[in-house]
C-alpha positions in Angstrom: -217.0 -22.8 -157.0 -218.3 -26.4 -157.1 -214.8 -27.7 -157.6 -213.5 -25.5 -154.7 -216.2 -26.8 -152.4 -215.6 -30.4 -153.5 -211.9 -30.4 -153.1 -211.1 -28.0 -150.3 -211.8 -29.3 -146.8 -210.7 -25.9 -145.4 -213.3 -24.2 -147.4 -216.0 -26.6 -146.2 -215.0 -26.0 -142.6 -215.4 -22.3 -143.1 -218.8 -22.8 -144.6 -219.8 -25.0 -141.7 -218.6 -22.3 -139.3 -220.8 -19.8 -141.0 -223.8 -22.1 -140.9 -223.2 -22.6 -137.1 -223.2 -18.9 -136.6 -226.4 -18.5 -138.7 -228.0 -21.1 -136.5 -227.7 -18.6 -133.6 -230.4 -16.5 -135.2 -233.3 -18.9 -134.7 -231.8 -19.9 -131.3 -231.9 -16.3 -130.2 -235.5 -16.0 -131.3 -236.4 -19.2 -129.4 -234.6 -17.8 -126.3 -236.6 -14.6 -126.5 -239.8 -16.7 -126.8 -238.8 -18.7 -123.7 -238.3 -15.4 -121.7 -241.7 -14.1 -122.9 -243.4 -17.3 -121.8 -241.7 -17.2 -118.5 -243.0 -13.7 -117.9 -246.5 -14.8 -118.8 -246.1 -17.5 -116.2 -245.1 -14.9 -113.6 -248.1 -12.8 -114.5 -250.3 -15.9 -114.1 -248.8 -16.4 -110.6 -249.5 -12.7 -109.8 -253.1 -13.0 -110.9 -253.5 -16.2 -108.8 -252.1 -14.3 -105.8 -254.6 -11.5 -106.4 -257.5 -14.0 -106.6 -256.4 -16.3 -103.7 -253.3 -15.5 -101.6 -249.7 -14.6 -102.2 -246.5 -15.7 -100.4 -247.1 -15.5 -96.7 -245.1 -13.6 -94.0 -246.3 -14.5 -90.5 -245.3 -12.3 -87.5 -246.6 -13.0 -84.0 -248.2 -13.6 -81.7 -247.4 -10.5 -79.6 -249.1 -8.4 -76.9 -250.1 -4.9 -77.9 -250.9 -2.5 -75.0 -252.6 0.7 -76.2 -252.1 3.7 -74.0 -252.6 7.4 -73.8 -249.7 9.7 -73.0 -250.7 13.0 -71.5 -248.5 16.0 -70.8 -248.7 19.8 -70.4 -247.0 22.3 -72.7 -246.2 25.8 -71.3 -246.4 28.8 -73.5 -244.2 31.8 -72.5 -244.4 35.4 -73.3 -241.5 37.6 -74.4 -240.2 38.0 -70.9 -240.1 34.2 -70.3 -243.1 34.1 -68.0 -245.6 31.3 -68.4 -248.8 32.8 -69.9 -250.6 29.5 -70.6 -250.5 25.8 -70.1 -251.9 23.6 -72.8 -252.9 19.9 -72.2 -251.6 17.5 -74.8 -252.3 13.8 -75.4 -251.3 11.2 -77.9 -252.4 7.7 -78.5 -249.6 5.1 -78.6 -249.1 1.4 -78.2 -246.4 -0.7 -76.5 -245.6 -4.1 -77.8 -244.6 -7.0 -75.5 -242.8 -9.9 -77.4 -242.9 -13.5 -76.2 -240.0 -14.9 -74.2 -240.5 -18.2 -76.0 -242.3 -19.3 -79.1 -242.5 -22.7 -80.7 -244.1 -23.5 -84.1 -245.0 -27.0 -85.4 -246.5 -27.0 -88.9 -247.1 -29.2 -91.9 -247.3 -27.8 -95.5 -249.6 -29.6 -97.8 -248.8 -28.8 -101.5 -251.5 -27.7 -103.9 -251.3 -26.9 -107.6 -253.6 -24.3 -109.1 -254.0 -23.4 -112.7 -254.5 -20.3 -114.8 -254.8 -21.3 -118.5 -251.8 -23.5 -119.3 -249.8 -22.3 -116.3 -249.7 -24.0 -113.0 -248.5 -22.4 -109.7 -247.7 -24.1 -106.5 -249.6 -23.3 -103.3 -249.5 -24.7 -99.8 -251.9 -25.3 -97.0 -250.2 -24.8 -93.6 -251.6 -26.5 -90.6 -249.6 -24.6 -87.9 -249.6 -24.7 -84.1 -247.9 -21.9 -82.0 -247.2 -22.3 -78.3 -245.2 -20.2 -75.9 -245.2 -17.7 -73.1 -245.1 -14.0 -72.5 -242.9 -12.6 -69.8 -244.1 -10.7 -66.7 -245.2 -7.3 -67.8 -243.6 -4.3 -66.0 -245.5 -1.0 -66.5 -242.3 0.9 -66.0 -241.0 -0.6 -69.2 -243.4 1.5 -71.3 -241.3 4.5 -72.6 -242.3 8.2 -72.2 -241.9 10.3 -75.3 -242.4 13.5 -73.5 -240.8 14.7 -70.3 -243.1 14.7 -67.3 -245.9 12.9 -69.1 -248.3 10.4 -67.5 -249.4 7.1 -69.1 -252.9 5.7 -69.1 -252.6 2.0 -70.0 -255.5 0.3 -71.6 -256.4 -3.4 -71.8 -253.8 -5.4 -73.7 -254.7 -7.5 -76.8 -253.0 -10.4 -78.5 -252.1 -9.6 -82.1 -251.2 -11.7 -85.1 -250.1 -10.3 -88.5 -249.6 -12.0 -91.9 -249.0 -10.5 -95.3 -252.2 -11.8 -96.8 -255.2 -12.3 -94.5 -257.2 -13.9 -97.3 -255.1 -17.0 -96.8 -256.7 -17.7 -93.4 -259.0 -20.7 -93.5 -261.5 -19.9 -90.8 -260.6 -18.3 -87.5 -257.5 -19.5 -85.7 -258.0 -21.3 -82.4 -256.5 -19.4 -79.5 -256.1 -20.2 -75.8 -254.6 -17.7 -73.3 -253.9 -19.0 -69.8 -255.8 -22.1 -70.8 -258.9 -20.0 -71.7 -260.4 -19.6 -75.1 -260.4 -16.2 -76.8 -262.2 -14.7 -79.8 -260.5 -13.0 -82.8 -261.5 -9.6 -84.2 -260.2 -7.8 -87.3 -257.4 -5.2 -87.2 -255.2 -4.3 -84.2 -256.2 -1.3 -82.1 -253.7 1.4 -80.9 -251.4 1.1 -83.9 -250.9 3.5 -86.8 -253.6 2.7 -89.4 -251.1 2.8 -92.3 -248.8 0.1 -90.7 -249.1 -3.4 -92.0 -249.2 -4.8 -88.4 -252.4 -2.8 -87.8 -254.1 -4.8 -90.6 -253.7 -8.1 -88.8 -256.1 -9.6 -86.3 -256.4 -9.3 -82.5 -258.0 -11.0 -79.6 -258.9 -9.4 -76.2 -257.6 -11.2 -73.2 -260.2 -13.4 -71.5 -260.9 -12.7 -67.8 -258.5 -15.5 -66.5 -255.7 -14.2 -68.8 -256.3 -10.6 -67.8 -256.2 -11.5 -64.2 -252.8 -13.3 -64.7 -251.5 -10.3 -66.6 -252.6 -7.8 -63.9 -251.0 -10.1 -61.2 -247.7 -9.8 -63.0 -247.6 -13.5 -63.9 -246.3 -15.1 -67.1 -249.0 -15.6 -69.8 -249.0 -18.8 -71.8 -250.6 -19.1 -75.2 -251.6 -21.8 -77.7 -252.6 -20.9 -81.2 -253.7 -23.2 -84.1 -254.4 -22.0 -87.6 -254.8 -23.1 -91.2 -253.2 -20.7 -93.7 -253.0 -20.9 -97.5 -250.1 -19.2 -99.3 -248.2 -19.3 -102.6 -244.9 -21.1 -102.8 -243.1 -19.3 -100.0 -243.7 -19.2 -96.2 -241.7 -16.8 -94.0 -241.7 -16.8 -90.2 -240.5 -13.6 -88.4 -238.7 -14.6 -85.1 -240.0 -12.1 -82.5 -239.5 -14.1 -79.2 -236.4 -14.3 -77.1 -236.1 -17.9 -78.1 -237.8 -19.1 -81.3 -238.0 -22.7 -82.4 -239.9 -24.1 -85.4 -240.4 -27.4 -87.1 -241.9 -27.6 -90.6 -242.5 -30.7 -92.6 -244.2 -31.5 -95.9 -244.7 -34.4 -98.4 -243.1 -32.1 -101.1 -239.6 -33.4 -101.8 -238.2 -30.3 -103.4 -237.9 -27.5 -100.8 -235.8 -24.3 -100.9 -234.6 -22.8 -97.6 -233.9 -19.1 -97.4 -234.2 -16.0 -95.3 -231.6 -14.7 -92.8 -231.6 -17.9 -90.8 -231.0 -21.4 -92.2 -232.4 -24.5 -90.7 -230.3 -26.1 -88.0 -231.4 -29.6 -89.1 -233.1 -30.7 -92.3 -233.9 -34.1 -93.8 -235.0 -34.3 -97.5 -236.1 -37.5 -99.2 -238.5 -38.6 -101.9 -241.2 -38.8 -99.2 -240.8 -35.1 -98.4 -238.8 -32.9 -96.0 -238.5 -32.1 -92.3 -236.7 -29.0 -91.1 -236.1 -27.3 -87.7 -235.0 -23.8 -86.8 -233.7 -22.3 -83.6 -233.3 -18.5 -83.6 -232.5 -16.2 -80.7 -233.4 -12.5 -80.4 -229.6 -11.9 -79.8 -228.9 -12.6 -83.5 -232.1 -11.1 -85.0 -233.1 -7.6 -85.8 -236.8 -8.5 -86.4 -238.1 -6.7 -83.3 -236.3 -3.4 -84.1 -237.4 -3.6 -87.7 -241.0 -4.2 -86.8 -241.1 -1.3 -84.3 -239.4 0.9 -86.9 -242.2 0.0 -89.3 -244.7 1.5 -86.9 -243.1 4.9 -87.2 -244.1 7.4 -90.0 -242.0 6.9 -93.1 -241.2 9.5 -95.8 -241.3 6.8 -98.5 -244.7 5.5 -97.4 -245.8 2.6 -95.2 -243.8 -0.6 -95.1 -244.9 -3.3 -97.5 -246.8 -6.1 -95.8 -244.0 -8.1 -94.1 -241.2 -6.8 -96.3 -237.9 -5.8 -94.8 -238.2 -8.1 -91.7 -235.6 -10.8 -90.7 -237.2 -14.2 -91.2 -236.5 -17.8 -92.0 -238.2 -19.1 -95.1 -239.1 -22.3 -96.8 -240.4 -22.5 -100.4 -242.0 -25.3 -102.4 -240.3 -25.3 -105.8 -240.6 -27.3 -109.0 -237.6 -29.5 -109.6 -237.8 -29.2 -113.3 -239.1 -25.7 -113.9 -240.1 -25.6 -117.5 -238.7 -22.3 -118.7 -235.5 -22.4 -116.6 -234.5 -25.7 -118.0 -235.6 -25.0 -121.5 -233.5 -21.8 -121.4 -230.5 -23.7 -120.1 -231.0 -26.2 -122.9 -231.0 -23.5 -125.6 -227.6 -22.3 -124.3 -226.2 -25.5 -125.6 -227.9 -25.0 -129.0 -224.9 -23.8 -131.0 -222.7 -26.5 -129.4 -225.2 -29.2 -130.5 -225.4 -27.8 -134.0 -221.6 -27.8 -134.3 -221.2 -31.3 -132.9 -223.8 -32.8 -135.3 -222.4 -30.9 -138.4 -218.9 -32.0 -137.4 -220.0 -35.7 -137.3 -221.7 -35.3 -140.7 -218.5 -33.7 -142.1 -216.4 -36.6 -140.8 -218.7 -39.0 -142.7 -218.4 -36.8 -145.8 -214.6 -37.0 -145.7 -214.1 -40.7 -144.8 -217.0 -42.1 -146.9 -215.9 -40.2 -150.1 -219.2 -38.4 -150.2 -220.0 -34.8 -151.0 -222.7 -33.0 -148.9 -224.1 -29.7 -150.1 -224.2 -26.6 -147.8 -228.0 -26.7 -148.1 -228.0 -30.2 -146.6 -225.9 -29.0 -143.7 -228.2 -26.1 -143.3 -231.3 -28.3 -143.1 -229.5 -30.5 -140.5 -228.7 -27.4 -138.3 -232.2 -26.1 -138.7 -233.7 -29.4 -137.5 -231.5 -29.2 -134.4 -232.8 -25.7 -133.6 -236.4 -26.8 -134.1 -235.9 -29.4 -131.3 -235.7 -26.6 -128.7 -238.9 -25.0 -130.0 -240.7 -28.3 -129.9 -239.4 -28.9 -126.4 -240.8 -25.5 -125.2 -244.2 -26.2 -126.8 -244.5 -29.7 -125.4 -243.2 -28.9 -121.9 -246.1 -26.5 -121.4 -248.6 -29.3 -122.0 -247.0 -32.4 -120.4 -244.3 -33.2 -117.9 -240.8 -31.9 -118.8 -239.2 -35.4 -118.9 -241.9 -36.7 -121.3 -241.7 -33.5 -123.4 -237.9 -33.8 -123.7 -238.2 -37.5 -124.6 -240.8 -36.8 -127.3 -238.9 -33.8 -128.8 -235.5 -35.7 -128.7 -237.1 -38.8 -130.2 -238.8 -36.9 -133.0 -235.6 -35.0 -133.8 -233.4 -38.2 -133.7 -235.8 -40.1 -136.0 -235.9 -37.2 -138.5 -232.1 -36.9 -138.7 -231.7 -40.7 -138.9 -234.0 -40.9 -142.0 -232.4 -37.9 -143.6 -228.8 -39.1 -143.0 -229.7 -42.5 -144.3 -230.8 -40.9 -147.6 -228.0 -38.3 -148.1 -225.2 -40.6 -146.9 -226.5 -43.5 -149.1 -226.9 -46.2 -146.4 -229.0 -47.1 -143.4 -225.9 -48.1 -141.4 -224.5 -44.6 -141.8 -227.9 -43.1 -141.0 -228.4 -45.2 -137.9 -224.8 -44.5 -136.8 -225.3 -40.7 -136.9 -228.8 -41.1 -135.4 -227.4 -43.0 -132.5 -224.8 -40.3 -132.1 -227.5 -37.6 -132.0 -229.5 -39.6 -129.5 -226.4 -39.9 -127.2 -226.0 -36.1 -127.4 -229.6 -35.5 -126.4 -229.3 -38.0 -123.5 -226.1 -36.2 -122.3 -227.9 -32.8 -122.5 -230.8 -34.1 -120.3 -228.2 -35.3 -117.8 -226.7 -31.8 -117.7 -230.2 -30.3 -117.2 -231.1 -32.7 -114.4 -227.9 -32.3 -112.5 -227.8 -28.6 -111.6 -224.9 -29.0 -109.1 -222.7 -30.9 -111.5 -223.8 -29.4 -114.8 -220.5 -27.5 -115.4 -218.4 -30.5 -114.6 -220.4 -32.9 -116.7 -220.5 -30.5 -119.6 -216.7 -30.0 -119.5 -216.2 -33.8 -119.3 -218.5 -34.4 -122.3 -216.8 -31.8 -124.5 -213.3 -33.1 -123.5 -214.4 -36.7 -124.2 -215.8 -35.8 -127.7 -212.7 -33.8 -128.6 -210.5 -36.6 -127.4 -212.4 -39.2 -129.5 -212.1 -36.9 -132.6 -208.4 -36.3 -132.1 -207.6 -40.0 -131.4 -209.7 -41.2 -134.3 -208.0 -38.8 -136.8 -204.5 -38.8 -135.4 -203.1 -40.8 -138.5 -205.2 -39.0 -141.1 -203.5 -37.2 -144.0 -205.8 -34.3 -144.3 -204.2 -32.9 -147.5 -204.5 -36.2 -149.2 -208.0 -36.7 -147.9 -209.3 -33.3 -149.0 -207.8 -33.7 -152.4 -209.2 -37.1 -153.4 -212.3 -37.2 -155.6 -215.7 -37.4 -153.9 -219.1 -38.6 -154.9 -222.1 -36.2 -154.6 -224.6 -37.2 -151.9 -228.3 -37.5 -152.5 -229.9 -34.3 -153.7 -231.7 -32.3 -151.0 -235.5 -32.4 -150.9 
């Protein structure tokens, strides 16, 4: 068996292939550990949302007009004659949406910790301004034929998915007159998420303008804390928004993308312009006020919106998971380089030595995961790659009988780690860079060995390398 391993390059290649496949076992375990730690981080984010505030969905402001609808039902006998008239009534609410709404806000990032996990929050300093159209009482719908409507005083309502994020009471002016906020929104079904918002009664000047069939202007300023994502529901005829932040890594989502956005190292600035002609947010919100067989609507879920999220550019578990996907490739490339040294330097490496080299590569990913939970990902990667490269350099210098060979293979491993970091950092070009790297390495191998007589090389005598520790 020793003679076969020593003389047959084909047999050694088969053994190396099996070792590479066996390396997949610890890599699979490390991948499962990364997934488990990622779930723990999501649980930490959920616990922080329970303690402080979750992602915010903001809808409003809007005018809510409670009213009572009264009608009479007739009961007939068997002959079709009216034998009784019963008075019926039902409490309802009519919603008046703004004809124009403009938001200007700034998101200040915050980092909060739970154990070793940190989660991004933001502090929104937002200012709404706009105008409500002239109200026409005839626009209030009748649900029963021949009914009469008794309109009550309107209130201005504002809804958000997590009221705990409000920092103090918002500042509100209606028709240039201050107004006071109160909890919940009257006239709406109590199981609707909109009813759980806040409302303000119209001050006398605003009520007078409303009764006189005049447009009603509003100005609203508030401070709102949320976790990672902010969603704005466009309810006005014309909705404009401008959001900025010093955080340089935003993610834009929702049904409507920003019409203009500028992103730099100093932060981002984005603008939206959404018309009610292209949004179903109004209909979705009104539908959410109706009784549902599957229970009430989740707070703000299912509504058209435009979103901005503050994201981490190097999310630890995502990038570590992506790195592990290259694990088998790295093991194969390092073992291939060691095999080339074995052939051309007339040495003989034992399969145990190859196995130790492959195992050290897999431990790099475990070390990367452990360090990245404590320090910045870039520093963790540099520390893990440096430790792995140093270990392999010392080991190769011993088993290949020379520091030049050890330093050469160590430099090769260092270049591979640097290339992997480049792949992880460039999400948009990762596939292209990975393909170019593999093609380049394969090209170097083919060009470097194009004149090699493999039969003669595999058959010449070899010297045993240093015994494994």
